[in-house]
PDB file as gemmi writes it, atoms N, CA and C in Angstrom:
CRYST1    1.000    1.000    1.000  90.00  90.00  90.00 P 1                      
ATOM      1  N   MET A   1     -12.251   9.500  -3.468  1.00  0.00           N  
ATOM      2  CA  MET A   1     -12.203   8.050  -3.361  1.00  0.00           C  
ATOM      3  C   MET A   1     -12.949   7.390  -4.520  1.00  0.00           C  
ATOM      4  N   GLY A   2     -14.021   7.986  -4.958  1.00  0.00           N  
ATOM      5  CA  GLY A   2     -14.830   7.382  -6.003  1.00  0.00           C  
ATOM      6  C   GLY A   2     -14.237   7.467  -7.383  1.00  0.00           C  
ATOM      7  N   ALA A   3     -13.138   8.199  -7.546  1.00  0.00           N  
ATOM      8  CA  ALA A   3     -12.527   8.334  -8.860  1.00  0.00           C  
ATOM      9  C   ALA A   3     -11.640   7.147  -9.232  1.00  0.00           C  
ATOM     10  N   ARG A   4     -11.385   6.246  -8.311  1.00  0.00           N  
ATOM     11  CA  ARG A   4     -10.561   5.071  -8.582  1.00  0.00           C  
ATOM     12  C   ARG A   4     -11.336   4.043  -9.394  1.00  0.00           C  
ATOM     13  N   SER A   5     -10.678   2.968  -9.769  1.00  0.00           N  
ATOM     14  CA  SER A   5     -11.232   1.974 -10.694  1.00  0.00           C  
ATOM     15  C   SER A   5     -12.564   1.384 -10.252  1.00  0.00           C  
ATOM     16  N   ALA A   6     -12.755   1.132  -8.975  1.00  0.00           N  
ATOM     17  CA  ALA A   6     -13.983   0.483  -8.501  1.00  0.00           C  
ATOM     18  C   ALA A   6     -15.067   1.481  -8.118  1.00  0.00           C  
ATOM     19  N   GLY A   7     -14.772   2.769  -8.204  1.00  0.00           N  
ATOM     20  CA  GLY A   7     -15.742   3.763  -7.777  1.00  0.00           C  
ATOM     21  C   GLY A   7     -16.018   3.636  -6.285  1.00  0.00           C  
ATOM     22  N   MET A   8     -17.247   3.888  -5.904  1.00  0.00           N  
ATOM     23  CA  MET A   8     -17.614   3.814  -4.486  1.00  0.00           C  
ATOM     24  C   MET A   8     -18.184   2.450  -4.106  1.00  0.00           C  
ATOM     25  N   ALA A   9     -18.299   1.556  -5.058  1.00  0.00           N  
ATOM     26  CA  ALA A   9     -18.933   0.253  -4.811  1.00  0.00           C  
ATOM     27  C   ALA A   9     -18.336  -0.531  -3.639  1.00  0.00           C  
ATOM     28  N   PRO A  10     -17.033  -0.534  -3.427  1.00  0.00           N  
ATOM     29  CA  PRO A  10     -16.485  -1.343  -2.332  1.00  0.00           C  
ATOM     30  C   PRO A  10     -16.788  -0.818  -0.930  1.00  0.00           C  
ATOM     31  N   PHE A  11     -17.278   0.392  -0.808  1.00  0.00           N  
ATOM     32  CA  PHE A  11     -17.418   1.023   0.495  1.00  0.00           C  
ATOM     33  C   PHE A  11     -18.840   0.910   1.015  1.00  0.00           C  
ATOM     34  N   SER A  12     -18.993   0.168   2.092  1.00  0.00           N  
ATOM     35  CA  SER A  12     -20.295   0.091   2.753  1.00  0.00           C  
ATOM     36  C   SER A  12     -20.581   1.438   3.417  1.00  0.00           C  
ATOM     37  N   SER A  13     -21.831   1.669   3.747  1.00  0.00           N  
ATOM     38  CA  SER A  13     -22.164   2.921   4.435  1.00  0.00           C  
ATOM     39  C   SER A  13     -21.444   2.997   5.778  1.00  0.00           C  
ATOM     40  N   GLU A  14     -21.268   1.842   6.439  1.00  0.00           N  
ATOM     41  CA  GLU A  14     -20.545   1.813   7.716  1.00  0.00           C  
ATOM     42  C   GLU A  14     -19.078   2.211   7.521  1.00  0.00           C  
ATOM     43  N   ALA A  15     -18.472   1.719   6.461  1.00  0.00           N  
ATOM     44  CA  ALA A  15     -17.076   2.062   6.192  1.00  0.00           C  
ATOM     45  C   ALA A  15     -16.934   3.548   5.900  1.00  0.00           C  
ATOM     46  N   LEU A  16     -17.837   4.101   5.102  1.00  0.00           N  
ATOM     47  CA  LEU A  16     -17.776   5.531   4.802  1.00  0.00           C  
ATOM     48  C   LEU A  16     -17.980   6.373   6.061  1.00  0.00           C  
ATOM     49  N   THR A  17     -18.876   5.941   6.906  1.00  0.00           N  
ATOM     50  CA  THR A  17     -19.094   6.651   8.167  1.00  0.00           C  
ATOM     51  C   THR A  17     -17.822   6.643   9.008  1.00  0.00           C  
ATOM     52  N   GLU A  18     -17.114   5.519   9.028  1.00  0.00           N  
ATOM     53  CA  GLU A  18     -15.865   5.423   9.801  1.00  0.00           C  
ATOM     54  C   GLU A  18     -14.770   6.294   9.188  1.00  0.00           C  
ATOM     55  N   TYR A  19     -14.669   6.301   7.851  1.00  0.00           N  
ATOM     56  CA  TYR A  19     -13.726   7.206   7.194  1.00  0.00           C  
ATOM     57  C   TYR A  19     -14.021   8.648   7.598  1.00  0.00           C  
ATOM     58  N   GLU A  20     -15.286   9.035   7.525  1.00  0.00           N  
ATOM     59  CA  GLU A  20     -15.674  10.398   7.878  1.00  0.00           C  
ATOM     60  C   GLU A  20     -15.360  10.704   9.342  1.00  0.00           C  
ATOM     61  N   ARG A  21     -15.630   9.757  10.225  1.00  0.00           N  
ATOM     62  CA  ARG A  21     -15.335   9.966  11.646  1.00  0.00           C  
ATOM     63  C   ARG A  21     -13.843  10.207  11.858  1.00  0.00           C  
ATOM     64  N   CYS A  22     -13.039   9.364  11.236  1.00  0.00           N  
ATOM     65  CA  CYS A  22     -11.585   9.493  11.408  1.00  0.00           C  
ATOM     66  C   CYS A  22     -11.061  10.789  10.795  1.00  0.00           C  
ATOM     67  N   LEU A  23     -11.574  11.157   9.640  1.00  0.00           N  
ATOM     68  CA  LEU A  23     -11.118  12.391   9.006  1.00  0.00           C  
ATOM     69  C   LEU A  23     -11.498  13.631   9.799  1.00  0.00           C  
ATOM     70  N   ALA A  24     -12.539  13.531  10.612  1.00  0.00           N  
ATOM     71  CA  ALA A  24     -12.961  14.663  11.433  1.00  0.00           C  
ATOM     72  C   ALA A  24     -12.114  14.829  12.695  1.00  0.00           C  
ATOM     73  N   LEU A  25     -11.299  13.837  13.038  1.00  0.00           N  
ATOM     74  CA  LEU A  25     -10.463  13.934  14.235  1.00  0.00           C  
ATOM     75  C   LEU A  25      -9.398  15.008  14.037  1.00  0.00           C  
ATOM     76  N   PRO A  26      -9.104  15.776  15.083  1.00  0.00           N  
ATOM     77  CA  PRO A  26      -8.072  16.801  14.968  1.00  0.00           C  
ATOM     78  C   PRO A  26      -6.733  16.205  14.534  1.00  0.00           C  
ATOM     79  N   GLY A  27      -6.133  16.820  13.543  1.00  0.00           N  
ATOM     80  CA  GLY A  27      -4.813  16.399  13.077  1.00  0.00           C  
ATOM     81  C   GLY A  27      -4.810  15.345  11.987  1.00  0.00           C  
ATOM     82  N   THR A  28      -5.944  14.697  11.737  1.00  0.00           N  
ATOM     83  CA  THR A  28      -5.961  13.614  10.741  1.00  0.00           C  
ATOM     84  C   THR A  28      -5.625  14.124   9.347  1.00  0.00           C  
ATOM     85  N   ALA A  29      -6.295  15.161   8.887  1.00  0.00           N  
ATOM     86  CA  ALA A  29      -6.039  15.685   7.542  1.00  0.00           C  
ATOM     87  C   ALA A  29      -4.600  16.181   7.418  1.00  0.00           C  
ATOM     88  N   THR A  30      -4.109  16.844   8.462  1.00  0.00           N  
ATOM     89  CA  THR A  30      -2.720  17.316   8.451  1.00  0.00           C  
ATOM     90  C   THR A  30      -1.755  16.138   8.357  1.00  0.00           C  
ATOM     91  N   GLY A  31      -2.036  15.081   9.100  1.00  0.00           N  
ATOM     92  CA  GLY A  31      -1.176  13.900   9.064  1.00  0.00           C  
ATOM     93  C   GLY A  31      -1.182  13.220   7.706  1.00  0.00           C  
ATOM     94  N   ILE A  32      -2.355  13.086   7.113  1.00  0.00           N  
ATOM     95  CA  ILE A  32      -2.463  12.464   5.782  1.00  0.00           C  
ATOM     96  C   ILE A  32      -1.686  13.288   4.759  1.00  0.00           C  
ATOM     97  N   CYS A  33      -1.896  14.599   4.772  1.00  0.00           N  
ATOM     98  CA  CYS A  33      -1.193  15.457   3.817  1.00  0.00           C  
ATOM     99  C   CYS A  33       0.318  15.416   4.039  1.00  0.00           C  
ATOM    100  N   GLY A  34       0.732  15.402   5.298  1.00  0.00           N  
ATOM    101  CA  GLY A  34       2.162  15.336   5.603  1.00  0.00           C  
ATOM    102  C   GLY A  34       2.794  14.044   5.117  1.00  0.00           C  
ATOM    103  N   ASP A  35       2.063  12.934   5.260  1.00  0.00           N  
ATOM    104  CA  ASP A  35       2.571  11.648   4.791  1.00  0.00           C  
ATOM    105  C   ASP A  35       2.754  11.654   3.274  1.00  0.00           C  
ATOM    106  N   TYR A  36       1.748  12.146   2.549  1.00  0.00           N  
ATOM    107  CA  TYR A  36       1.854  12.220   1.089  1.00  0.00           C  
ATOM    108  C   TYR A  36       2.956  13.191   0.660  1.00  0.00           C  
ATOM    109  N   ARG A  37       3.068  14.312   1.349  1.00  0.00           N  
ATOM    110  CA  ARG A  37       4.108  15.288   1.022  1.00  0.00           C  
ATOM    111  C   ARG A  37       5.492  14.663   1.204  1.00  0.00           C  
ATOM    112  N   ALA A  38       5.683  13.966   2.317  1.00  0.00           N  
ATOM    113  CA  ALA A  38       6.984  13.341   2.579  1.00  0.00           C  
ATOM    114  C   ALA A  38       7.309  12.283   1.529  1.00  0.00           C  
ATOM    115  N   SER A  39       6.295  11.525   1.121  1.00  0.00           N  
ATOM    116  CA  SER A  39       6.564  10.461   0.138  1.00  0.00           C  
ATOM    117  C   SER A  39       7.001  11.020  -1.212  1.00  0.00           C  
ATOM    118  N   ALA A  40       6.648  12.268  -1.490  1.00  0.00           N  
ATOM    119  CA  ALA A  40       7.035  12.889  -2.761  1.00  0.00           C  
ATOM    120  C   ALA A  40       8.275  13.767  -2.629  1.00  0.00           C  
ATOM    121  N   THR A  41       8.820  13.870  -1.419  1.00  0.00           N  
ATOM    122  CA  THR A  41       9.978  14.743  -1.220  1.00  0.00           C  
ATOM    123  C   THR A  41      11.052  14.034  -0.398  1.00  0.00           C  
ATOM    124  N   ILE A  42      11.075  14.249   0.901  1.00  0.00           N  
ATOM    125  CA  ILE A  42      12.169  13.784   1.752  1.00  0.00           C  
ATOM    126  C   ILE A  42      12.311  12.261   1.751  1.00  0.00           C  
ATOM    127  N   ASP A  43      11.207  11.541   1.667  1.00  0.00           N  
ATOM    128  CA  ASP A  43      11.310  10.073   1.615  1.00  0.00           C  
ATOM    129  C   ASP A  43      12.120   9.634   0.404  1.00  0.00           C  
ATOM    130  N   LEU A  44      11.926  10.290  -0.730  1.00  0.00           N  
ATOM    131  CA  LEU A  44      12.688   9.945  -1.934  1.00  0.00           C  
ATOM    132  C   LEU A  44      14.180  10.180  -1.722  1.00  0.00           C  
ATOM    133  N   GLU A  45      14.510  11.279  -1.064  1.00  0.00           N  
ATOM    134  CA  GLU A  45      15.918  11.576  -0.779  1.00  0.00           C  
ATOM    135  C   GLU A  45      16.511  10.522   0.156  1.00  0.00           C  
ATOM    136  N   HIS A  46      15.780  10.158   1.194  1.00  0.00           N  
ATOM    137  CA  HIS A  46      16.272   9.143   2.136  1.00  0.00           C  
ATOM    138  C   HIS A  46      16.416   7.793   1.447  1.00  0.00           C  
ATOM    139  N   ASP A  47      15.430   7.424   0.637  1.00  0.00           N  
ATOM    140  CA  ASP A  47      15.514   6.149  -0.085  1.00  0.00           C  
ATOM    141  C   ASP A  47      16.720   6.131  -1.018  1.00  0.00           C  
ATOM    142  N   GLN A  48      16.943   7.215  -1.747  1.00  0.00           N  
ATOM    143  CA  GLN A  48      18.075   7.257  -2.667  1.00  0.00           C  
ATOM    144  C   GLN A  48      19.396   7.190  -1.910  1.00  0.00           C  
ATOM    145  N   ALA A  49      19.480   7.836  -0.770  1.00  0.00           N  
ATOM    146  CA  ALA A  49      20.710   7.774   0.031  1.00  0.00           C  
ATOM    147  C   ALA A  49      20.980   6.341   0.475  1.00  0.00           C  
ATOM    148  N   ASP A  50      19.943   5.617   0.888  1.00  0.00           N  
ATOM    149  CA  ASP A  50      20.119   4.215   1.277  1.00  0.00           C  
ATOM    150  C   ASP A  50      20.536   3.366   0.084  1.00  0.00           C  
ATOM    151  N   ILE A  51      19.901   3.584  -1.060  1.00  0.00           N  
ATOM    152  CA  ILE A  51      20.269   2.829  -2.270  1.00  0.00           C  
ATOM    153  C   ILE A  51      21.726   3.102  -2.617  1.00  0.00           C  
ATOM    154  N   ASP A  52      22.119   4.373  -2.615  1.00  0.00           N  
ATOM    155  CA  ASP A  52      23.508   4.732  -2.945  1.00  0.00           C  
ATOM    156  C   ASP A  52      24.506   4.117  -1.974  1.00  0.00           C  
ATOM    157  N   ALA A  53      24.103   3.973  -0.706  1.00  0.00           N  
ATOM    158  CA  ALA A  53      24.985   3.402   0.317  1.00  0.00           C  
ATOM    159  C   ALA A  53      24.917   1.878   0.363  1.00  0.00           C  
ATOM    160  N   GLY A  54      24.042   1.290  -0.454  1.00  0.00           N  
ATOM    161  CA  GLY A  54      23.904  -0.166  -0.457  1.00  0.00           C  
ATOM    162  C   GLY A  54      23.143  -0.711   0.741  1.00  0.00           C  
ATOM    163  N   ILE A  55      22.391   0.136   1.411  1.00  0.00           N  
ATOM    164  CA  ILE A  55      21.613  -0.285   2.580  1.00  0.00           C  
ATOM    165  C   ILE A  55      20.262  -0.812   2.114  1.00  0.00           C  
ATOM    166  N   LYS A  56      19.929  -2.032   2.544  1.00  0.00           N  
ATOM    167  CA  LYS A  56      18.639  -2.621   2.204  1.00  0.00           C  
ATOM    168  C   LYS A  56      17.957  -3.166   3.447  1.00  0.00           C  
ATOM    169  N   LEU A  57      16.633  -3.165   3.415  1.00  0.00           N  
ATOM    170  CA  LEU A  57      15.861  -3.836   4.453  1.00  0.00           C  
ATOM    171  C   LEU A  57      16.164  -5.327   4.380  1.00  0.00           C  
ATOM    172  N   THR A  58      16.303  -5.963   5.516  1.00  0.00           N  
ATOM    173  CA  THR A  58      16.604  -7.401   5.516  1.00  0.00           C  
ATOM    174  C   THR A  58      15.456  -8.241   6.053  1.00  0.00           C  
ATOM    175  N   CYS A  59      14.431  -7.613   6.579  1.00  0.00           N  
ATOM    176  CA  CYS A  59      13.269  -8.370   7.066  1.00  0.00           C  
ATOM    177  C   CYS A  59      12.440  -8.849   5.871  1.00  0.00           C  
ATOM    178  N   PRO A  60      11.720  -9.951   6.019  1.00  0.00           N  
ATOM    179  CA  PRO A  60      10.849 -10.403   4.934  1.00  0.00           C  
ATOM    180  C   PRO A  60       9.761  -9.369   4.639  1.00  0.00           C  
ATOM    181  N   ILE A  61       9.490  -9.169   3.358  1.00  0.00           N  
ATOM    182  CA  ILE A  61       8.476  -8.208   2.938  1.00  0.00           C  
ATOM    183  C   ILE A  61       7.507  -8.882   1.979  1.00  0.00           C  
ATOM    184  N   LYS A  62       6.230  -8.705   2.228  1.00  0.00           N  
ATOM    185  CA  LYS A  62       5.161  -9.202   1.346  1.00  0.00           C  
ATOM    186  C   LYS A  62       4.515  -7.975   0.720  1.00  0.00           C  
ATOM    187  N   VAL A  63       4.569  -7.888  -0.600  1.00  0.00           N  
ATOM    188  CA  VAL A  63       4.038  -6.751  -1.329  1.00  0.00           C  
ATOM    189  C   VAL A  63       2.777  -7.185  -2.067  1.00  0.00           C  
ATOM    190  N   MET A  64       1.711  -6.411  -1.905  1.00  0.00           N  
ATOM    191  CA  MET A  64       0.462  -6.684  -2.622  1.00  0.00           C  
ATOM    192  C   MET A  64      -0.067  -5.378  -3.187  1.00  0.00           C  
ATOM    193  N   TRP A  65      -0.582  -5.437  -4.394  1.00  0.00           N  
ATOM    194  CA  TRP A  65      -1.122  -4.255  -5.041  1.00  0.00           C  
ATOM    195  C   TRP A  65      -2.263  -4.703  -5.950  1.00  0.00           C  
ATOM    196  N   GLY A  66      -3.093  -3.758  -6.344  1.00  0.00           N  
ATOM    197  CA  GLY A  66      -4.243  -4.080  -7.181  1.00  0.00           C  
ATOM    198  C   GLY A  66      -3.870  -4.197  -8.649  1.00  0.00           C  
ATOM    199  N   ALA A  67      -4.309  -5.270  -9.280  1.00  0.00           N  
ATOM    200  CA  ALA A  67      -4.018  -5.489 -10.700  1.00  0.00           C  
ATOM    201  C   ALA A  67      -4.660  -4.429 -11.592  1.00  0.00           C  
ATOM    202  N   GLN A  68      -5.728  -3.788 -11.119  1.00  0.00           N  
ATOM    203  CA  GLN A  68      -6.360  -2.730 -11.896  1.00  0.00           C  
ATOM    204  C   GLN A  68      -5.970  -1.336 -11.401  1.00  0.00           C  
ATOM    205  N   GLY A  69      -4.923  -1.255 -10.608  1.00  0.00           N  
ATOM    206  CA  GLY A  69      -4.511   0.025 -10.043  1.00  0.00           C  
ATOM    207  C   GLY A  69      -3.302   0.624 -10.733  1.00  0.00           C  
ATOM    208  N   ALA A  70      -2.904   1.792 -10.251  1.00  0.00           N  
ATOM    209  CA  ALA A  70      -1.794   2.538 -10.838  1.00  0.00           C  
ATOM    210  C   ALA A  70      -0.462   1.819 -10.689  1.00  0.00           C  
ATOM    211  N   ILE A  71      -0.257   1.101  -9.595  1.00  0.00           N  
ATOM    212  CA  ILE A  71       1.023   0.405  -9.393  1.00  0.00           C  
ATOM    213  C   ILE A  71       1.252  -0.597 -10.526  1.00  0.00           C  
ATOM    214  N   GLU A  72       0.241  -1.405 -10.817  1.00  0.00           N  
ATOM    215  CA  GLU A  72       0.358  -2.401 -11.890  1.00  0.00           C  
ATOM    216  C   GLU A  72       0.596  -1.735 -13.234  1.00  0.00           C  
ATOM    217  N   ALA A  73      -0.077  -0.611 -13.478  1.00  0.00           N  
ATOM    218  CA  ALA A  73       0.032   0.063 -14.767  1.00  0.00           C  
ATOM    219  C   ALA A  73       1.369   0.770 -14.953  1.00  0.00           C  
ATOM    220  N   CYS A  74       1.967   1.224 -13.876  1.00  0.00           N  
ATOM    221  CA  CYS A  74       3.127   2.104 -13.993  1.00  0.00           C  
ATOM    222  C   CYS A  74       4.464   1.514 -13.541  1.00  0.00           C  
ATOM    223  N   PHE A  75       4.435   0.422 -12.783  1.00  0.00           N  
ATOM    224  CA  PHE A  75       5.671  -0.064 -12.181  1.00  0.00           C  
ATOM    225  C   PHE A  75       5.777  -1.582 -12.245  1.00  0.00           C  
ATOM    226  N   ASP A  76       7.007  -2.069 -12.110  1.00  0.00           N  
ATOM    227  CA  ASP A  76       7.259  -3.468 -11.784  1.00  0.00           C  
ATOM    228  C   ASP A  76       7.462  -3.464 -10.269  1.00  0.00           C  
ATOM    229  N   ALA A  77       6.380  -3.689  -9.542  1.00  0.00           N  
ATOM    230  CA  ALA A  77       6.398  -3.502  -8.086  1.00  0.00           C  
ATOM    231  C   ALA A  77       7.485  -4.321  -7.398  1.00  0.00           C  
ATOM    232  N   LEU A  78       7.617  -5.582  -7.770  1.00  0.00           N  
ATOM    233  CA  LEU A  78       8.630  -6.410  -7.107  1.00  0.00           C  
ATOM    234  C   LEU A  78      10.039  -5.917  -7.407  1.00  0.00           C  
ATOM    235  N   ALA A  79      10.286  -5.510  -8.634  1.00  0.00           N  
ATOM    236  CA  ALA A  79      11.609  -4.976  -8.976  1.00  0.00           C  
ATOM    237  C   ALA A  79      11.911  -3.718  -8.174  1.00  0.00           C  
ATOM    238  N   GLU A  80      10.903  -2.866  -8.002  1.00  0.00           N  
ATOM    239  CA  GLU A  80      11.108  -1.644  -7.216  1.00  0.00           C  
ATOM    240  C   GLU A  80      11.433  -1.967  -5.765  1.00  0.00           C  
ATOM    241  N   TRP A  81      10.691  -2.907  -5.164  1.00  0.00           N  
ATOM    242  CA  TRP A  81      10.954  -3.272  -3.768  1.00  0.00           C  
ATOM    243  C   TRP A  81      12.303  -3.966  -3.623  1.00  0.00           C  
ATOM    244  N   ARG A  82      12.721  -4.717  -4.633  1.00  0.00           N  
ATOM    245  CA  ARG A  82      14.015  -5.413  -4.543  1.00  0.00           C  
ATOM    246  C   ARG A  82      15.191  -4.450  -4.619  1.00  0.00           C  
ATOM    247  N   LYS A  83      14.941  -3.224  -5.024  1.00  0.00           N  
ATOM    248  CA  LYS A  83      15.993  -2.201  -4.970  1.00  0.00           C  
ATOM    249  C   LYS A  83      16.306  -1.814  -3.527  1.00  0.00           C  
ATOM    250  N   VAL A  84      15.332  -2.013  -2.635  1.00  0.00           N  
ATOM    251  CA  VAL A  84      15.495  -1.538  -1.258  1.00  0.00           C  
ATOM    252  C   VAL A  84      15.391  -2.643  -0.207  1.00  0.00           C  
ATOM    253  N   ALA A  85      15.164  -3.885  -0.634  1.00  0.00           N  
ATOM    254  CA  ALA A  85      14.996  -4.985   0.323  1.00  0.00           C  
ATOM    255  C   ALA A  85      15.560  -6.273  -0.262  1.00  0.00           C  
ATOM    256  N   THR A  86      16.010  -7.160   0.621  1.00  0.00           N  
ATOM    257  CA  THR A  86      16.654  -8.404   0.169  1.00  0.00           C  
ATOM    258  C   THR A  86      15.712  -9.607   0.123  1.00  0.00           C  
ATOM    259  N   ASP A  87      14.592  -9.559   0.841  1.00  0.00           N  
ATOM    260  CA  ASP A  87      13.698 -10.712   0.962  1.00  0.00           C  
ATOM    261  C   ASP A  87      12.274 -10.265   0.634  1.00  0.00           C  
ATOM    262  N   VAL A  88      11.951 -10.251  -0.665  1.00  0.00           N  
ATOM    263  CA  VAL A  88      10.680  -9.698  -1.125  1.00  0.00           C  
ATOM    264  C   VAL A  88       9.892 -10.745  -1.890  1.00  0.00           C  
ATOM    265  N   GLU A  89       8.596 -10.843  -1.571  1.00  0.00           N  
ATOM    266  CA  GLU A  89       7.670 -11.650  -2.351  1.00  0.00           C  
ATOM    267  C   GLU A  89       6.406 -10.836  -2.509  1.00  0.00           C  
ATOM    268  N   GLY A  90       5.574 -11.212  -3.462  1.00  0.00           N  
ATOM    269  CA  GLY A  90       4.323 -10.494  -3.607  1.00  0.00           C  
ATOM    270  C   GLY A  90       3.651 -10.774  -4.924  1.00  0.00           C  
ATOM    271  N   THR A  91       2.472 -10.151  -5.076  1.00  0.00           N  
ATOM    272  CA  THR A  91       1.674 -10.384  -6.272  1.00  0.00           C  
ATOM    273  C   THR A  91       0.636  -9.287  -6.434  1.00  0.00           C  
ATOM    274  N   ALA A  92       0.200  -9.113  -7.673  1.00  0.00           N  
ATOM    275  CA  ALA A  92      -0.948  -8.249  -7.939  1.00  0.00           C  
ATOM    276  C   ALA A  92      -2.207  -9.023  -7.588  1.00  0.00           C  
ATOM    277  N   LEU A  93      -3.130  -8.350  -6.925  1.00  0.00           N  
ATOM    278  CA  LEU A  93      -4.390  -8.972  -6.534  1.00  0.00           C  
ATOM    279  C   LEU A  93      -5.506  -8.483  -7.457  1.00  0.00           C  
ATOM    280  N   PRO A  94      -6.563  -9.270  -7.611  1.00  0.00           N  
ATOM    281  CA  PRO A  94      -7.628  -8.941  -8.573  1.00  0.00           C  
ATOM    282  C   PRO A  94      -8.560  -7.838  -8.072  1.00  0.00           C  
ATOM    283  N   CYS A  95      -8.033  -6.608  -8.074  1.00  0.00           N  
ATOM    284  CA  CYS A  95      -8.802  -5.464  -7.582  1.00  0.00           C  
ATOM    285  C   CYS A  95      -8.130  -4.189  -8.049  1.00  0.00           C  
ATOM    286  N   GLY A  96      -8.662  -3.075  -7.576  1.00  0.00           N  
ATOM    287  CA  GLY A  96      -8.067  -1.773  -7.828  1.00  0.00           C  
ATOM    288  C   GLY A  96      -7.265  -1.304  -6.638  1.00  0.00           C  
ATOM    289  N   HIS A  97      -7.383  -0.028  -6.310  1.00  0.00           N  
ATOM    290  CA  HIS A  97      -6.564   0.604  -5.276  1.00  0.00           C  
ATOM    291  C   HIS A  97      -6.940   0.186  -3.857  1.00  0.00           C  
ATOM    292  N   TYR A  98      -8.219  -0.006  -3.595  1.00  0.00           N  
ATOM    293  CA  TYR A  98      -8.686  -0.245  -2.230  1.00  0.00           C  
ATOM    294  C   TYR A  98      -8.800  -1.743  -1.944  1.00  0.00           C  
ATOM    295  N   ILE A  99      -7.674  -2.388  -1.759  1.00  0.00           N  
ATOM    296  CA  ILE A  99      -7.614  -3.836  -1.609  1.00  0.00           C  
ATOM    297  C   ILE A  99      -8.483  -4.321  -0.449  1.00  0.00           C  
ATOM    298  N   ALA A 100      -8.334  -3.741   0.708  1.00  0.00           N  
ATOM    299  CA  ALA A 100      -9.065  -4.210   1.893  1.00  0.00           C  
ATOM    300  C   ALA A 100     -10.574  -4.091   1.714  1.00  0.00           C  
ATOM    301  N   GLU A 101     -11.017  -3.077   1.016  1.00  0.00           N  
ATOM    302  CA  GLU A 101     -12.446  -2.889   0.814  1.00  0.00           C  
ATOM    303  C   GLU A 101     -12.980  -3.721  -0.352  1.00  0.00           C  
ATOM    304  N   GLU A 102     -12.161  -3.898  -1.382  1.00  0.00           N  
ATOM    305  CA  GLU A 102     -12.615  -4.587  -2.591  1.00  0.00           C  
ATOM    306  C   GLU A 102     -12.589  -6.108  -2.451  1.00  0.00           C  
ATOM    307  N   ILE A 103     -11.524  -6.643  -1.868  1.00  0.00           N  
ATOM    308  CA  ILE A 103     -11.382  -8.100  -1.759  1.00  0.00           C  
ATOM    309  C   ILE A 103     -10.801  -8.488  -0.391  1.00  0.00           C  
ATOM    310  N   PRO A 104     -11.528  -8.223   0.672  1.00  0.00           N  
ATOM    311  CA  PRO A 104     -10.978  -8.471   2.013  1.00  0.00           C  
ATOM    312  C   PRO A 104     -10.598  -9.923   2.263  1.00  0.00           C  
ATOM    313  N   GLU A 105     -11.382 -10.871   1.773  1.00  0.00           N  
ATOM    314  CA  GLU A 105     -11.069 -12.287   2.010  1.00  0.00           C  
ATOM    315  C   GLU A 105      -9.770 -12.683   1.325  1.00  0.00           C  
ATOM    316  N   THR A 106      -9.586 -12.231   0.088  1.00  0.00           N  
ATOM    317  CA  THR A 106      -8.356 -12.535  -0.645  1.00  0.00           C  
ATOM    318  C   THR A 106      -7.149 -11.911   0.046  1.00  0.00           C  
ATOM    319  N   LEU A 107      -7.315 -10.697   0.508  1.00  0.00           N  
ATOM    320  CA  LEU A 107      -6.230 -10.030   1.234  1.00  0.00           C  
ATOM    321  C   LEU A 107      -5.824 -10.838   2.460  1.00  0.00           C  
ATOM    322  N   LEU A 108      -6.797 -11.288   3.225  1.00  0.00           N  
ATOM    323  CA  LEU A 108      -6.490 -12.104   4.401  1.00  0.00           C  
ATOM    324  C   LEU A 108      -5.823 -13.421   4.026  1.00  0.00           C  
ATOM    325  N   GLU A 109      -6.296 -14.064   2.959  1.00  0.00           N  
ATOM    326  CA  GLU A 109      -5.688 -15.325   2.509  1.00  0.00           C  
ATOM    327  C   GLU A 109      -4.225 -15.133   2.134  1.00  0.00           C  
ATOM    328  N   GLU A 110      -3.898 -13.978   1.577  1.00  0.00           N  
ATOM    329  CA  GLU A 110      -2.515 -13.675   1.198  1.00  0.00           C  
ATOM    330  C   GLU A 110      -1.673 -13.229   2.395  1.00  0.00           C  
ATOM    331  N   ALA A 111      -2.244 -12.382   3.227  1.00  0.00           N  
ATOM    332  CA  ALA A 111      -1.465 -11.742   4.287  1.00  0.00           C  
ATOM    333  C   ALA A 111      -1.263 -12.603   5.525  1.00  0.00           C  
ATOM    334  N   LEU A 112      -2.304 -13.300   5.964  1.00  0.00           N  
ATOM    335  CA  LEU A 112      -2.192 -14.023   7.239  1.00  0.00           C  
ATOM    336  C   LEU A 112      -1.095 -15.083   7.256  1.00  0.00           C  
ATOM    337  N   PRO A 113      -0.967 -15.931   6.247  1.00  0.00           N  
ATOM    338  CA  PRO A 113       0.141 -16.903   6.301  1.00  0.00           C  
ATOM    339  C   PRO A 113       1.514 -16.222   6.400  1.00  0.00           C  
ATOM    340  N   PHE A 114       1.679 -15.115   5.695  1.00  0.00           N  
ATOM    341  CA  PHE A 114       2.936 -14.387   5.768  1.00  0.00           C  
ATOM    342  C   PHE A 114       3.150 -13.830   7.182  1.00  0.00           C  
ATOM    343  N   LEU A 115       2.136 -13.181   7.719  1.00  0.00           N  
ATOM    344  CA  LEU A 115       2.252 -12.564   9.036  1.00  0.00           C  
ATOM    345  C   LEU A 115       2.428 -13.600  10.149  1.00  0.00           C  
ATOM    346  N   LEU A 116       1.869 -14.781   9.949  1.00  0.00           N  
ATOM    347  CA  LEU A 116       1.982 -15.837  10.951  1.00  0.00           C  
ATOM    348  C   LEU A 116       3.167 -16.770  10.691  1.00  0.00           C  
ATOM    349  N   GLY A 117       3.970 -16.462   9.672  1.00  0.00           N  
ATOM    350  CA  GLY A 117       5.149 -17.265   9.357  1.00  0.00           C  
ATOM    351  C   GLY A 117       4.817 -18.639   8.816  1.00  0.00           C  
ATOM    352  N   GLN A 118       3.708 -18.757   8.108  1.00  0.00           N  
ATOM    353  CA  GLN A 118       3.255 -20.048   7.599  1.00  0.00           C  
ATOM    354  C   GLN A 118       3.332 -20.164   6.077  1.00  0.00           C  
ATOM    355  N   GLN A 119       4.081 -19.302   5.435  1.00  0.00           N  
ATOM    356  CA  GLN A 119       4.131 -19.369   3.968  1.00  0.00           C  
ATOM    357  C   GLN A 119       5.034 -20.470   3.492  1.00  0.00           C  
TER     358      GLN A 119                                                      
END                                                                             
């Protein structure tokens, strides 16, 4: 976690304790690894099949990513999401990878109006 742009600075001792507690639960590490494995394998196949078939998500989607993170450096995030969804909005936020820990107030300001249908 500390190898990302913000290092360990965004994580309070309470947050780290909670991460450790959750990681110690049976099945957590297996689930995390399985999710990452799927995103690099079968998820790509399923996404490509949907793209090839012209199937797109039709629900509204709000995309947020860190301006100092890998998504900003490597992708046009909105263009990527528009390949798979018809109603996409979003923005890079002034942080790195750990948005909720780095800028929680900004995240809430962006997310709550969308989630409450007030945008």
